[in-house]
C-alpha positions in Angstrom: 0.0 0.0 0.0 1.3 3.4 -0.9 3.8 2.2 -3.4 3.4 3.5 -6.9 1.1 6.5 -7.0 -1.5 7.0 -9.7 -0.4 9.0 -12.7 -0.8 12.7 -12.1 -3.6 14.1 -14.2 -5.6 11.0 -14.0 -9.2 11.2 -12.9 -10.8 9.4 -10.0 -11.4 6.2 -11.9 -7.7 5.7 -12.4 -7.3 5.5 -8.6 -9.6 2.6 -8.0 -6.8 0.1 -8.4 -5.1 1.9 -5.5 -8.2 1.7 -3.5 -8.5 -2.0 -4.1 -5.0 -2.5 -2.6 -5.9 -0.4 0.4 -8.6 -2.7 1.7 -6.8 -3.3 5.0 -8.0 0.2 5.9 -4.6 1.7 6.8 -4.7 5.5 6.9 -2.3 8.3 7.6 -3.8 9.8 10.8 -3.8 13.4 12.1 -3.6 12.5 15.8 -2.8 14.6 18.9 -0.4 12.1 20.4 1.3 13.9 23.2 3.9 11.1 23.7 3.3 10.6 27.4 2.5 14.2 28.4 -1.3 14.4 28.4 -3.0 17.7 29.1 -6.5 17.4 30.4 -7.5 20.8 31.6 -6.4 24.5 31.5 -7.0 27.1 34.1 -8.1 29.8 31.8 -11.8 30.8 32.1 -13.7 32.0 29.1 -16.1 34.9 28.8 -18.6 33.0 26.7 -19.9 29.5 26.4 -17.8 27.7 23.7 -20.7 26.4 21.7 -18.8 25.9 18.5 -16.0 23.9 20.2 -18.6 21.7 21.8 -20.5 21.3 18.5 -17.3 20.3 16.6 -16.6 17.7 19.3 -20.2 16.3 19.0 -20.0 16.2 15.2 -16.8 14.3 15.3 -18.1 11.8 17.9 -21.4 11.4 15.9 -19.4 10.7 12.8 -17.3 8.1 14.6 -20.4 6.4 16.0 -21.7 6.1 12.5 -18.4 4.7 11.3 -18.5 1.9 13.9 -21.9 0.8 12.8 -20.4 -0.2 9.4 -18.8 -3.4 8.4 -15.0 -3.2 8.1 -15.1 -3.1 4.3 -17.7 -0.3 4.4 -15.6 1.6 6.9 -12.6 1.4 4.6 -14.7 2.7 1.7 -15.9 5.6 3.8 -12.4 6.6 4.9 -11.3 6.3 1.2 -14.2 8.5 0.1 -14.0 11.2 2.8 -10.2 11.1 3.5 -7.7 13.4 1.8 -5.7 11.3 -0.6 -2.8 13.4 -2.0 -2.3 11.5 -5.2 -6.1 11.6 -5.9 -6.1 15.3 -5.2 -3.2 16.0 -7.5 -5.0 14.0 -10.2 -8.4 15.9 -10.0 -8.2 18.7 -7.5 -11.6 20.4 -8.3 -13.5 17.1 -7.7 -11.5 16.4 -4.5 -11.7 19.8 -2.8 -14.5 18.6 -0.5 -12.1 16.1 1.1 -10.1 19.0 2.5 -13.1 19.5 4.9 -14.6 16.0 5.1 -11.3 14.5 6.2 -11.3 16.7 9.3 -14.3 14.9 10.6 -13.4 11.2 10.2 -11.2 9.2 12.5 -9.7 5.7 12.2 -10.2 4.5 15.8 -11.4 5.4 19.3 -8.0 6.4 20.5 -7.4 8.6 17.5 -10.8 10.3 18.1 -10.3 10.6 21.9 -6.9 12.2 21.8 -7.9 14.7 19.2 -11.1 15.7 21.0 -9.3 16.0 24.3 -6.9 18.6 22.9 -9.8 20.4 21.2 -11.7 20.4 24.6 -8.8 21.8 26.5 -7.6 24.5 24.1 -10.4 25.2 21.7 -12.7 27.1 24.0 -10.3 30.0 24.7 -9.4 30.4 21.0 -13.1 30.4 20.1 -13.6 33.0 22.9 -10.9 35.2 21.5 -12.0 35.0 17.8 -15.7 34.8 18.1 -17.8 31.9 16.8 -17.8 32.7 13.1 -14.1 33.6 12.9 -13.3 30.5 14.9 -15.0 28.3 12.3 -13.1 30.1 9.5 -9.8 29.8 11.5 -10.4 26.0 12.1 -11.1 25.3 8.5 -8.2 27.4 7.2 -5.7 25.8 9.5 -7.0 22.4 8.7 -6.8 23.0 5.0 -3.3 24.4 5.3 -2.2 21.3 7.3 -3.4 19.0 4.5 -1.7 21.1 1.8 1.6 21.0 3.7 1.2 17.2 3.9 0.5 17.2 0.2 3.7 19.1 -0.6 5.7 16.7 1.4 4.3 13.5 -0.1 2.2 14.3 -3.2 2.3 10.8 -4.6 0.8 9.1 -1.5 -2.4 7.1 -2.2 -3.1 6.7 1.5 -6.0 8.7 2.9 -5.1 11.3 5.5 -7.9 11.5 8.2 -8.4 13.3 11.5 -9.0 16.7 13.0 -5.6 17.4 14.4 -4.3 19.5 11.5 -6.9 22.0 12.5 -6.4 21.4 16.2 -2.7 22.0 15.7 -3.7 25.4 14.5 -5.7 25.9 17.7 -2.6 25.0 19.6 -0.5 27.5 17.7 -3.1 30.2 18.4 -3.3 29.3 22.1 0.5 29.3 22.5 0.5 32.9 21.1 -2.5 34.2 23.0 -2.1 32.5 26.4 1.5 31.3 26.8 1.4 31.5 30.6 -2.0 29.9 31.2 -1.6 27.0 33.6 -2.3 23.6 32.0 -2.8 20.5 34.1 -1.1 17.4 32.7 -0.4 13.8 33.6 2.4 11.5 32.3 1.0 8.0 31.9 1.9 5.3 32.6 4.7 6.5 34.8 3.2 9.5 36.6 -0.6 9.8 37.0 -0.5 12.5 39.6 -1.6 15.8 37.9 0.7 18.8 37.9 0.7 22.2 36.2 2.9 23.6 33.5 2.6 26.8 31.5 0.8 26.4 28.2 3.9 27.4 26.2 5.9 24.5 27.7 3.2 21.9 27.0 2.6 23.1 23.4 6.3 23.6 22.6 7.1 20.1 23.8 4.3 18.7 21.5 5.5 20.8 18.5 9.1 19.8 18.8 8.1 16.2 18.9 6.2 16.7 15.6 9.3 18.3 14.0 11.7 15.6 15.2 9.4 12.7 14.2 8.4 14.4 11.0 11.9 14.7 9.7 12.8 11.3 11.0 9.9 9.9 9.0 11.2 11.2 5.7 13.4 8.2 5.4 10.5 5.8 5.8 8.0 4.6 3.2 4.6 6.4 3.6 2.8 3.2 4.6 5.2 2.7 7.6 4.8 6.2 9.0 1.1 6.2 10.2 1.0 9.8 11.4 0.8 12.9 9.3 3.5 14.8 11.1 3.9 17.5 8.5 0.1 18.2 8.6 0.6 18.9 12.3 3.5 21.2 11.6 1.7 23.1 8.9 -1.5 23.5 10.9 0.4 24.8 13.9 2.3 27.4 11.9 -0.9 28.5 10.2 -2.5 29.0 13.6 0.4 31.2 14.7 0.1 33.3 11.5 -3.7 33.5 11.2 -4.9 34.2 14.7 -3.8 37.8 14.8 -5.4 39.0 11.6 -8.5 37.0 12.3 -8.6 38.2 15.9 -8.6 42.0 15.2 -10.9 43.7 17.6 -14.6 43.8 16.5 -16.7 46.9 17.2 -17.1 47.4 21.0 -14.0 45.4 21.9 -10.8 46.8 23.3 -7.4 46.6 21.7 -6.0 43.2 20.9 -3.0 43.8 23.2 -5.4 43.9 26.2 -6.6 40.4 25.5 -3.3 38.7 24.8 -1.0 37.5 27.5 2.6 38.6 26.8 5.4 36.0 26.8 
């Protein structure tokens, strides 16, 4: 699987042989794997109820519950249809544009879903509070799309679907690190240390980002099918979040200056 990409310029039909070889259901996941350091709560109250963050979590959970009602072969077909497949996108980008969004809402397993939704639960509410609901949706989709396009640039010939929300959630982490670097975040380190302790947000998020960079460049020497995680999607989403949160977070009428709502480093 993943060897020999379809010819660029071919339409969707030319990719069906690749789909046939992909029936084991392997995907390249966007997953918030903290590698032992697991944040579960921040001490950073919001001014408003984070309805959009909660809605996104519910949509992702509902989509996963639908997935598990399907037979394994049907699940594989669903991930193929809704996942972002770089080679397929290169072959017919206009017809595949919808997968830039649809791939953000499908996950390949319960652990994949749970880790992503935990990070969105912890960090998403404050970014939504800062941006406002409509701008938060735009921010989430733009960072998710950027994440996938970075993964596309790194491995354009891959015929393995990229699925999962964490390209967009990486953007949320980038925004949170910029806006609230000193906010206390409670973490545990399973399985060695389950007693919770607090770290500044910038430490938790920087640790996660450095892992993505190290593992991402280490993965370049491996065949796509042996990697399993879309590290460069995480890197791209994170950097997009850093870049986009300021222009999208410009004060709206009736709000004070941005500098009053951002914690300095």
